[in-house]
C-alpha positions, 0 to 999 in steps of 0.5 A, spaced: 581 500 416 574 503 416 572 496 417 576 495 423 574 501 426 567 500 425 567 493 428 572 497 434 566 502 434 561 497 436 564 493 440 565 500 444 558 501 444 556 494 447 561 495 452 558 502 455 550 499 453 552 493 458 553 495 465 547 500 463 542 493 461 544 489 467 543 495 472 536 496 469 535 488 470 537 487 477 533 486 482 533 488 489 530 490 496 535 495 500 533 496 508 535 503 511 533 505 518 537 499 521 544 500 523 549 496 519 545 494 513 544 501 510 547 499 503 546 492 503 542 489 496 538 483 498 536 479 493 529 478 496 525 479 502 526 472 505 533 474 505 533 481 508 529 477 513 534 472 515 539 477 515 536 482 520 532 477 524 538 475 528 540 482 530 532 483 532 534 476 537 540 480 540 537 486 541 531 483 546 534 476 549 528 476 552 522 473 548 526 478 542 520 477 537 515 477 540 515 483 546 520 483 550 523 490 551 530 493 551 533 500 554 532 506 550 540 507 548 539 499 545 533 501 541 536 507 538 543 504 536 540 499 532 534 504 529 537 511 528 531 513 524 526 516 529 521 522 531 521 526 536 516 521 540 522 515 539 518 511 533 522 508 528 522 508 521 524 503 516 524 505 509 524 498 504 527 501 497 525 496 491 529 496 485 526 492 479 521 486 481 521 483 489 516 480 491 513 480 498 509 474 501 510 472 508 505 465 507 512 462 510 516 468 514 512 470 519 512 477 521 515 479 514 514 486 514 519 487 521 523 482 520 520 476 525 518 481 531 511 481 533 510 488 537 511 495 535 513 496 544 520 495 545 519 499 552 522 506 554 517 509 550 521 505 543 516 503 538 518 501 531 512 502 528 513 507 521 514 503 514 515 505 508 516 502 501 519 506 495 521 505 488 528 506 487 527 509 480 519 510 479 513 506 478 515 505 471 521 501 473 521 499 480 515 492 481 513 490 489 509 483 487 504 482 493 502 475 495 500 475 502 497 480 506 502 485 510 502 484 517 503 489 521 506 489 528 501 489 534 501 495 539 500 494 547 493 495 550 492 503 551 498 506 548 495 510 543 500 510 538 498 510 531 502 505 525 504 508 519 504 505 512 505 507 505 507 506 498 510 510 493 512 511 486 512 504 485 508 499 480 503 494 485 502 488 482 500 480 485 495 475 487 495 477 494 487 475 496 485 480 499 489 485 494 494 490 498 492 489 505 496 492 511 492 489 517 493 487 524 488 484 530 491 489 535 492 496 534 489 503 535 490 507 529 493 507 522 495 512 517 495 508 510 497 512 504 499 510 497 501 515 493 504 515 485 503 508 484 501 503 478 496 498 481 495 493 476 491 487 476 490 487 484 486 492 489 486 495 495 483 493 502 482 496 508 479 493 514 481 495 521 477 497 526 481 502 529 481 510 527 486 513 522 487 516 515 487 513 509 490 517 503 490 514 495 493 520 491 496 521 483 495 513 482 493 508 476 489 503 478 488 498 472 484 492 474 485 488 468 485 480 471 481 481 477 474 478 478 468 481 481 473 487 485 472 493 487 479 497 486 478 501 492 474 497 498 474 501 505 471 498 511 472 498 519 471 500 525 463 502 527 466 507 532 473 510 531 473 516 526 476 515 519 478 520 514 479 518 507 482 522 500 482 519 494 484 524 489 487 525 483 487 517 481 485 513 474 481 507 475 479 502 469 478 495 468 475 493 474 468 490 476 467 496 481 470 502 483 470 505 490 466 503 496 466 507 502 463 502 508 466 505 515 461 508 519 464 513 522 468 515 515 469 522 513 471 521 506 473 525 500 473 523 493 475 528 488 478 529 481 479 521 479 477 519 472 473 512 473 472 509 466 471 502 463 468 498 469 465 491 467 461 490 473 458 483 475 455 478 472 449 473 474 444 470 472 444 474 465 444 481 469 450 486 470 450 491 476 456 494 480 457 501 481 463 507 479 462 509 486 458 505 492 457 509 498 454 503 503 457 507 510 459 514 513 459 519 517 460 525 511 462 524 504 463 529 498 464 526 491 466 531 487 470 534 480 470 527 478 469 523 470 466 517 470 465 513 463 462 507 463 457 503 459 455 497 464 455 499 471 451 505 475 455 511 477 453 512 484 450 507 488 447 509 495 447 503 499 440 500 503 441 504 510 446 509 508 446 514 513 450 519 512 451 527 509 453 526 502 455 532 497 455 531 489 457 537 485 461 538 479 461 531 476 462 529 469 458 522 467 457 518 462 453 511 465 447 508 464 444 510 470 446 516 474 443 514 481 442 507 483 439 507 491 
């Protein structure tokens, strides 16, 4: 009798555990901000793209995937999540491991639509990637650039894209790189994420705000890479906040390389950088300041045996404040 009870109990425990295991292993992306698909779980971005693209084609029958317009009423019906200015937001909730690759899916981020402008002061212009459970459970694997929708000339709108509570990895040649040739401003945010074997790159000739906070950067598997490399316009203002991150195992750490940048690099831990070795010499820096207007480097911990702590690049013209950092490196400053 006891043996039968033990067997029954074992089967009961197995039955209870199976749904949990299945749920933990489920991979899907959910798209919120589009009427009619809020509760749909798509096995891939490609499946979501194929399902949602016809909705956009029906919305703007003339040049639907280019810059064709629609009425405010029709736009509002399809995109219910909007701010007071009529700007719509899409949220991509990632569960398990989902791949983003627009190599064969044009304008994947906006399901085939190239322009953010829909007429009548309506724009699809805000994009959020979030983990369903958290950064230890949900992974976005990035294999390409992330193409943002373009803006109409002179509209003075700002595109926003953010990544929160995710592990981000993948072989994308430019790393995590949201980009567009024709737009006027960007807010780019990465918060509470783990970046594994991938860098963050920014090179957009527009104004903007860049915020990277509370992340873990692990560059294992990368070669000749900065963890964060920020470039861009010679005239448009750029505000940068890189704070409370842990960066390790990249060749180099952070590079501020925009003439107009007003940057704060604060309370980060940068360690175990390998540098770049060429012709028997190893070089690189934890923090490189190439261009900027004003840059503050404060309250950081830098510990590395292979590269410099700081590098003022030739021709740097910026007001630089360095204070209260804890540094262990072969050289404090390479100028």
